[in-house]
VEXKENU-155305 format. One line per field, with one value per residue (C-alpha): x, y, z; residue number from 1; residue in three letters. Coordinates in pm, 1 decimal. Layout:
c1	(X ...) $
c2	(Y ...) $
c3	(Z ...) $
pos	(NUM ...) $
code	(ala ...) $
REM end
This chain:
c1	(-3525.9 -3716.6 -3539.9 -3618.8 -3461.5 -3160.0 -3102.5 -3140.1 -2884.0 -2636.3 -2678.0 -2606.5 -2279.6 -2150.0 -2231.6 -2047.5 -1731.6 -1428.0 -1265.9 -918.8 -607.9 -386.2 -591.5 -532.5 -330.2 -19.2 323.5 461.8 839.0 1026.2 1337.2 1609.9 1694.5 1973.0 2237.7 1993.8 1881.4 1524.6 1246.3 1006.7 734.6 713.3 413.4 471.3 194.0 269.2 37.1 209.7 547.4 478.7 689.1 530.8 627.6 330.4 421.1 706.8 884.2 677.8 719.6 994.6 1168.0 1502.2 1502.7 1626.8 1350.5 1439.6 1108.7 751.0 426.7 72.0 -202.5 -449.6 -709.7 -754.8 -508.5 -261.6 112.8 351.9 716.9 1029.5 1260.6 1614.1 1690.6 2049.5 2061.1 1688.8 1407.2 1067.6 756.5 511.9 162.8 86.8 -274.9 -282.7 -552.9 -458.4 -91.7 -121.4 -39.0 -332.8 -175.9 141.3 124.7 423.0 330.1 641.7 1018.2 1255.9 1630.3 1838.2 1742.8 1409.3 1490.2 1137.6 774.0 480.7 115.4 17.5 -294.2 -555.9 -403.1 -83.6 238.6 557.2 900.6 1225.9 1537.8 1907.0 2202.3 2313.5 1985.5 1773.5 1473.4 1104.0 870.0 494.7 337.8 -31.6 -177.8 -269.8 57.5 208.6 507.5 670.1 638.9 940.8 830.1 1153.4 1485.7 1753.7 2047.8 2072.3 1724.1 1732.4 1413.9 1067.4 776.4 428.0 312.9 24.6 -176.4 -15.2 46.0 354.3 620.4 979.7 1277.3 1614.5 1923.6 2269.0 2542.7 2875.4 3087.1 2868.6 2555.2 2237.0 1974.3 1602.0 1398.2 1036.3 845.5 499.6 389.5 186.8 397.1 737.5 806.3 1068.2 970.7 1291.9 1620.8 1782.3 2122.7 2085.9 2388.4 2527.9 2476.8 2804.1 2846.8 2605.0 2342.0 1981.8 1761.8 1436.4 1269.5 937.4 767.9 719.2 374.6 501.7 407.7 741.3 893.0 1083.3 1173.9 1323.2 1597.8 1788.0 2109.8 2294.2 2528.8 2242.3 2208.4 1874.7 1840.8 1597.2 1620.3 1516.7 1351.6 1508.0 1847.9 2037.7 2027.2 2065.9 2141.0 1832.9 1968.2 1793.1 1833.0 1951.0 2121.0 2077.9 2361.8 2539.1 2292.3 2002.2 1803.8 1723.3 1386.8 1177.1 798.1 545.2 280.0 51.7 272.2 546.7 847.7 905.3 1262.2 1342.7 1689.5 1885.0 2071.2 2311.2 2026.6 1699.5 1457.7 1154.8 1178.7 977.6 1029.9 789.2 832.5 990.6 1096.0 1439.8 1339.0 1385.2 1133.5 1173.2 841.4 942.2 1233.4 1460.7 1318.7 1463.4 1716.3 1808.3 1504.8 1502.8 1165.7 828.0 469.3 192.9 -152.6 -436.2 -655.9 -1011.2 -1191.4 -1491.4 -1372.4 -1377.9 -1045.2 -1029.2 -896.1 -810.4 -901.9 -1225.7 -1316.4 -1451.8 -1710.5 -1625.9 -1798.3 -1923.1 -2045.2 -2258.5 -2115.7 -1892.1 -1977.9 -2004.8 -2211.8 -2572.8 -2536.8 -2880.9 -2796.2 -2490.9 -2510.6 -2293.2 -2332.5 -2184.2 -2086.8 -1961.8 -2135.6 -2342.0 -2665.6 -3009.7 -2875.2 -2898.6 -2612.8 -2510.5 -2340.2 -2136.3 -2047.0 -1817.3 -1594.3 -1269.7 -1062.9 -833.7 -1048.4 -1408.2 -1529.1 -1180.1 -1108.8 -820.7 -896.0 -874.3 -1076.3 -1057.9 -1407.4 -1524.3 -1429.3 -1107.4 -1230.6 -1147.3 -1368.3 -1183.5 -1417.1 -1597.0 -1962.2 -2127.8 -2424.4 -2548.6 -2777.4 -2936.1 -3048.0 -3064.8 -2849.1 -3006.4 -2947.0 -2611.9 -2482.5 -2529.0 -2709.7 -2714.8 -2817.9 -2890.1 -2683.0 -2779.0 -2528.4 -2695.0 -2659.3 -2474.4 -2150.7 -2038.1 -1973.2 -1674.5 -1372.3 -1572.7 -1447.8 -1677.0 -1552.8 -1763.5 -1761.7 -2012.2 -2064.4 -2274.5 -2309.8 -2315.2 -2373.1 -2213.3 -1910.5 -1854.4 -1816.8 -1692.4 -1601.4 -1300.0 -1358.0 -1361.1 -1298.5 -1555.1 -1415.8 -1704.1 -1638.0 -1840.1) $
c2	(-877.3 -547.7 -218.5 -98.1 -404.5 -377.9 -15.5 -102.6 -383.9 -163.4 113.5 -137.3 -236.4 109.2 275.5 -5.3 39.9 232.8 502.5 415.2 521.5 711.7 999.6 1075.2 1363.3 1293.4 1141.0 872.9 847.7 546.8 657.4 502.1 641.5 592.6 469.7 266.1 56.2 184.9 231.6 522.7 638.0 1014.0 1196.5 1493.7 1738.5 1881.3 2178.7 2309.5 2135.1 1993.2 1691.0 1477.7 1136.1 936.0 607.3 562.2 237.2 -64.8 -431.5 -481.2 -150.5 -322.5 -416.3 -165.5 -30.4 -29.6 36.5 150.4 138.7 260.0 1.9 193.3 -77.0 -37.4 229.3 -6.9 52.3 -210.4 -201.1 -387.5 -466.3 -600.8 -907.3 -1031.6 -1199.1 -1177.9 -926.1 -928.9 -779.0 -662.0 -512.3 -242.8 -155.5 191.0 383.5 743.2 713.3 369.1 40.9 -188.5 -493.5 -604.1 -905.1 -1073.4 -1116.9 -1308.4 -1317.5 -1294.4 -1332.4 -1017.8 -656.5 -505.2 -184.9 -85.7 -179.5 -112.8 -213.0 -365.6 -492.5 -672.9 -563.0 -769.9 -642.2 -625.9 -617.9 -527.9 -689.7 -614.4 -850.9 -1127.7 -1317.3 -1002.4 -916.8 -845.2 -1078.4 -1076.7 -1131.3 -1204.0 -899.8 -1101.7 -1291.4 -1608.3 -1729.5 -1488.2 -1560.7 -1451.0 -1228.4 -1076.1 -1251.0 -983.8 -900.7 -570.7 -424.2 -100.9 79.7 -18.2 172.8 61.2 375.1 254.0 53.0 -256.9 -504.2 -332.8 -211.4 -95.3 -167.4 5.7 -212.3 -122.2 -243.0 -228.2 -189.4 49.3 263.9 134.1 -51.6 10.0 -309.8 -314.7 -630.2 -777.9 -801.4 -1117.3 -1323.9 -1170.8 -1143.3 -874.9 -642.5 -440.5 -370.4 -30.4 89.1 441.7 568.6 889.4 815.0 633.0 350.0 481.0 313.5 417.0 503.2 583.6 571.2 714.3 747.7 1112.8 1221.1 1363.7 1305.1 1139.5 847.6 986.7 862.0 1041.7 861.8 945.3 796.2 769.4 1054.6 1302.4 1284.1 1366.4 1249.3 1241.0 923.7 1041.0 812.4 501.6 596.7 860.7 988.6 1365.0 1552.0 1737.0 2076.3 2231.6 2539.1 2467.3 2145.0 1827.9 1762.2 1429.5 1186.4 1418.6 1163.2 850.1 799.7 938.4 944.7 1115.3 1336.6 1451.8 1653.4 1703.0 1487.2 1430.9 1371.8 1242.7 1307.1 1072.2 1134.7 1392.8 1602.1 1487.7 1712.8 1645.7 1844.8 1875.1 1981.2 2021.8 1784.1 2045.7 2283.2 2364.8 2503.7 2266.0 2351.2 2233.7 2097.2 1982.9 1901.2 1829.0 1481.0 1301.7 1023.3 864.3 868.5 569.2 561.8 733.7 643.1 872.3 830.7 829.0 1128.7 1114.0 1001.4 769.7 462.0 84.9 -97.8 -450.9 -737.9 -1093.1 -1261.8 -1378.8 -1742.3 -1721.5 -1447.1 -1078.7 -785.0 -480.3 -142.4 154.2 475.5 514.2 483.0 853.9 978.3 1028.9 837.7 677.7 520.6 321.2 -43.8 -354.4 -630.8 -966.2 -1101.1 -1435.7 -1621.5 -1939.7 -1849.1 -1875.3 -1951.8 -1788.6 -1545.5 -1375.3 -1040.6 -1061.4 -734.2 -706.2 -482.9 -674.3 -853.6 -1003.0 -1189.3 -1308.8 -1435.6 -1538.3 -1710.1 -1568.3 -1463.2 -1568.6 -1882.8 -2157.5 -2282.8 -2615.2 -2602.8 -2406.8 -2046.4 -1813.1 -1606.6 -1275.6 -1068.8 -1108.2 -1206.3 -939.6 -898.4 -1112.9 -989.1 -1264.2 -1236.4 -1459.3 -1435.3 -1409.8 -1637.4 -1470.4 -1515.9 -1150.2 -979.9 -637.4 -502.2 -140.5 -26.0 336.8 513.8 704.9 1084.2 1087.0 1293.0 1076.4 793.9 976.9 746.8 428.3 114.4 -176.5 -496.3 -700.7 -1019.5 -1230.4 -1603.2 -1891.9 -2261.0 -2455.6 -2832.7 -2826.3 -2618.9 -2250.5 -1997.7 -1653.1 -1319.9 -1110.7 -876.7 -500.2 -239.3 40.9 369.0 598.5 971.5 1277.1) $
c3	(111.9 117.0 51.0 406.2 568.2 336.7 436.0 805.1 779.6 594.9 852.9 1130.9 964.6 879.3 1209.9 1390.2 1183.3 1301.8 1085.5 960.5 1151.6 1097.4 952.9 583.7 444.5 650.8 600.1 829.7 860.1 998.1 1183.1 1396.7 1739.5 1993.9 1756.3 1546.0 1843.5 1866.6 1614.3 1599.2 1361.7 1318.2 1175.2 944.2 857.1 515.0 564.7 877.5 875.3 1221.3 1318.1 1590.8 1730.0 1606.4 1768.0 2010.5 2075.3 1977.7 2071.7 1812.1 1887.9 1942.6 1573.4 1318.0 1088.8 719.9 540.7 601.3 402.3 460.6 412.2 197.5 260.1 636.0 752.6 920.5 901.4 761.8 868.3 767.0 1059.3 1037.8 1250.9 1198.6 855.3 779.6 793.9 959.6 799.9 1068.0 1057.7 1315.4 1394.8 1547.2 1732.9 1797.9 1891.7 2049.7 1879.9 1948.1 1784.9 1611.1 1380.5 1219.1 852.8 756.4 729.7 437.2 388.2 351.8 416.4 315.6 128.4 23.7 85.4 -147.6 -174.5 -503.8 -679.9 -471.5 -141.9 -154.3 3.6 -202.5 -40.9 -216.5 -73.3 -101.7 -133.1 -370.4 -321.1 -342.8 -554.6 -502.9 -313.2 -253.7 89.7 150.5 323.7 633.1 648.2 510.7 309.9 66.3 -306.0 -514.2 -801.1 -931.0 -870.7 -903.3 -674.2 -488.1 -536.0 -336.8 -448.1 -572.1 -724.2 -831.0 -1012.0 -1227.0 -970.2 -1119.1 -1251.7 -1396.3 -1152.8 -1159.4 -937.2 -912.1 -863.6 -743.4 -980.3 -791.8 -1104.8 -1301.4 -1315.3 -1149.6 -1350.5 -1379.5 -1420.8 -1541.1 -1446.2 -1395.2 -1030.6 -1088.0 -1327.7 -1256.8 -1630.0 -1698.3 -1982.5 -1987.5 -1809.3 -1859.5 -1732.7 -1592.2 -1778.6 -1636.5 -1268.0 -1209.3 -958.4 -693.8 -476.3 -555.1 -257.8 -436.3 -776.6 -897.7 -1233.1 -1326.3 -1454.3 -1781.9 -2143.6 -2216.1 -2026.1 -1728.6 -1383.7 -1086.2 -894.9 -576.0 -439.7 -108.8 -196.6 -219.7 -596.3 -760.4 -1119.8 -1409.4 -1615.7 -1961.5 -2219.4 -2059.2 -2199.1 -1999.0 -1640.8 -1611.8 -1287.1 -1160.9 -1053.1 -753.6 -538.1 -279.2 -384.9 -184.0 62.8 101.3 259.5 183.3 -17.7 182.5 8.0 -276.4 -326.7 -552.7 -393.2 -672.6 -907.3 -648.6 -572.6 -199.3 -81.9 266.6 404.9 629.7 955.9 809.4 661.7 826.6 638.9 421.0 98.7 -220.9 -581.2 -870.2 -1162.5 -1389.4 -1112.3 -975.1 -635.0 -343.8 -71.2 288.0 414.2 761.4 985.5 1140.5 1188.2 1492.2 1453.1 1122.2 886.8 652.5 474.6 447.9 365.3 242.3 392.3 139.6 74.0 215.8 -99.8 -133.9 -321.2 -360.2 -329.0 -476.8 -265.8 -362.8 -690.2 -859.3 -787.5 -1055.8 -989.3 -960.4 -796.0 -984.9 -866.7 -960.2 -818.6 -514.2 -142.0 -73.7 217.9 111.6 -217.6 -239.9 -576.3 -468.7 -578.7 -558.0 -814.3 -905.5 -1248.2 -1381.9 -1099.7 -1138.3 -1324.3 -1163.5 -817.9 -475.9 -412.2 -89.7 -46.1 273.9 446.7 745.6 952.4 900.3 639.9 903.6 1155.2 1198.0 1532.7 1637.2 1303.2 1100.9 745.1 469.0 538.7 275.5 188.8 49.5 -316.9 -267.8 -279.4 9.7 236.8 263.5 485.3 815.5 783.6 998.3 761.5 471.9 192.4 -24.1 -386.2 -697.4 -1009.0 -1352.4 -1650.2 -1717.6 -1364.1 -1274.0 -986.0 -824.2 -485.1 -389.3 -91.0 -27.2 196.9 483.7 479.7 811.1 831.6 1124.3 876.7 724.8 732.5 781.2 604.3 517.1 351.5 111.0 -98.2 -291.0 -235.8 -369.2 -289.5 -616.5 -578.3 -234.6 -338.5 -268.2 -547.8 -446.7 -596.3 -520.8 -226.0 -180.7 84.9 69.3 202.4 294.8 264.6 157.1) $
pos	(1 2 3 4 5 6 7 8 9 10 11 12 13 14 15 16 17 18 19 20 21 22 23 24 25 26 27 28 29 30 31 32 33 34 35 36 37 38 39 40 41 42 43 44 45 46 47 48 49 50 51 52 53 54 55 56 57 58 59 60 61 62 63 64 65 66 67 68 69 70 71 72 73 74 75 76 77 78 79 80 81 82 83 84 85 86 87 88 89 90 91 92 93 94 95 96 97 98 99 100 101 102 103 104 105 106 107 108 109 110 111 112 113 114 115 116 117 118 119 120 121 122 123 124 125 126 127 128 129 130 131 132 133 134 135 136 137 138 139 140 141 142 143 144 145 146 147 148 149 150 151 152 153 154 155 156 157 158 159 160 161 162 163 164 165 166 167 168 169 170 171 172 173 174 175 176 177 178 179 180 181 182 183 184 185 186 187 188 189 190 191 192 193 194 195 196 197 198 199 200 201 202 203 204 205 206 207 208 209 210 211 212 213 214 215 216 217 218 219 220 221 222 223 224 225 226 227 228 229 230 231 232 233 234 235 236 237 238 239 240 241 242 243 244 245 246 247 248 249 250 251 252 253 254 255 256 257 258 259 260 261 262 263 264 265 266 267 268 269 270 271 272 273 274 275 276 277 278 279 280 281 282 283 284 285 286 287 288 289 290 291 292 293 294 295 296 297 298 299 300 301 302 303 304 305 306 307 308 309 310 311 312 313 314 315 316 317 318 319 320 321 322 323 324 325 326 327 328 329 330 331 332 333 334 335 336 337 338 339 340 341 342 343 344 345 346 347 348 349 350 351 352 353 354 355 356 357 358 359 360 361 362 363 364 365 366 367 368 369 370 371 372 373 374 375 376 377 378 379 380 381 382 383 384 385 386 387 388 389 390 391 392 393 394 395 396 397 398 399 400 401 402 403 404 405 406 407 408 409 410 411 412 413 414 415 416 417 418 419 420 421 422 423 424) $
code	(met ser arg ala ile leu ile ala cys leu cys leu val val val ser ala val pro ala gln pro pro pro gly arg ile leu val ala thr arg leu asn gly ala thr gln ala gln ile val glu val leu thr thr ser gly thr val thr pro phe val gly gly phe pro ser asp asn leu val pro thr ala ile ala tyr asp arg val asn gly asp val ile val gly leu gln asp thr ser phe ala arg ile ala arg leu ser ile ser gly thr thr ile thr ser gln ile leu leu gly thr ile ala gly thr val thr asp leu glu phe gly pro asn gly ser ile tyr ala ala thr asp gly pro ala gly gly val ser arg phe pro arg asn gly gly pro ala thr pro val leu val ala pro asn val thr ala leu asp ile pro trp ala gly pro gln ala met ala ala arg glu ile pro ser gly pro pro glu leu val phe phe asp leu ile ser gly val val ser gly thr tyr pro met thr gly met gly ala val arg pro thr gly val val asp leu pro thr gly ala ile arg gln ala val thr asp thr gln gly gly leu trp arg phe glu phe leu thr thr ala gln pro trp pro thr thr pro ser leu pro phe gly gly ala ala glu leu lys met asn gly ser asp val leu ile leu gly gly ala ser ala pro leu leu arg ser ala gln val phe gly thr thr leu thr thr ile ala gly pro ile pro gly asp pro val asp met ala leu ala asp leu pro val ala arg leu ile pro leu gly ser pro cys pro ala asn trp thr ser thr gly val pro ser ile gly asn ala gly phe gln ile gly val ala asn ala thr pro asn leu ala ala phe leu val leu gly leu ser asp gln val trp gly gly ile ser leu pro leu thr leu val gly gly cys asn leu leu val ser gly asp ala val phe pro thr val thr asn gly leu gly asn ala ile leu pro leu pro ile pro ala asp pro ala leu ala gly thr ile val phe gly gln trp gly gln ile asp thr gly leu trp val thr ser asp ala phe ala ala his ile trp pro) $
REM end
């Protein structure tokens, strides 16, 4: 394929794509209204402190929201909703302030206390109760896979882009525990009592970006703690101090710790890692806030999805607007064989067919096939294609999905997939 045709095909894909919603640089808060009988998502602008109902009641608004996460792949919102003795995990696609679709991704026993996105686009849910733990959901829905079996997991953090994660557990008769585990295998690498906290229920945990090992932890009583060197939890003194119920959730935002208060103190506050000043960012937030999700910053990047089968994609540069040298390659594919780079506008559906689609041979097609670019691998099973990004500011926020494929003796070979976020 000539360079001119390649550029024309790429332009056709990217100009047809839709920028992700909600816009980046904002915080979404899940809150309960009307005596915890209605769900609402509230948008908080950290620059101005503005609190705006982002999405009102949605189709499951009679179910109590317990957790929220932002899908950094395509801008969707994931919510955990309580339904009697089990929880529902739902994906909300949002345009402006309107929900365009709601998809049930799966159900799980107990109460979802936290939601996080992990490696390769999977969704991880922490659950409370005697049969609690951490489970992994496919990003487009399906049965949950238990990863960590541990009662009373009340907070989850994936601070290093995986595969290592940490979960905080409530221990009714003593101080909470911090558990480090592998997101893929579930192997526990360490369990540490957070001595000094007493018998409290954690509401949030984050890894602090310091030279030494430190975590920040919040609890239902409004406690803010630093867990030092995996040995002792020390109170984190702030001015003003957090009131009772003033710490329903905890997140990192750069070098700042964000603290979301519940119904008795519905404010969003922040503190620097080694600071003592507690700054109010926004509030009051309506209802009973339970969780928050940070939208990604507008940065050109490639986000991996799925797993190699057995090929993997490679890249030169990032998909920034006007980057004429951007390239996508494939490695570990079948040598000296035709290979196809598939680009599309979705990783959820293609022509009415739900994704992923299992191909002959067992590999999965993870992206819609809106454009296909052929090439041939070399003797090492590698190939590369130039994909220059047009110098068009209107492309800011566009997302294009991609994956490599080959047909080897009648069986499909594929790479993992990627989501290309196009920004200046």
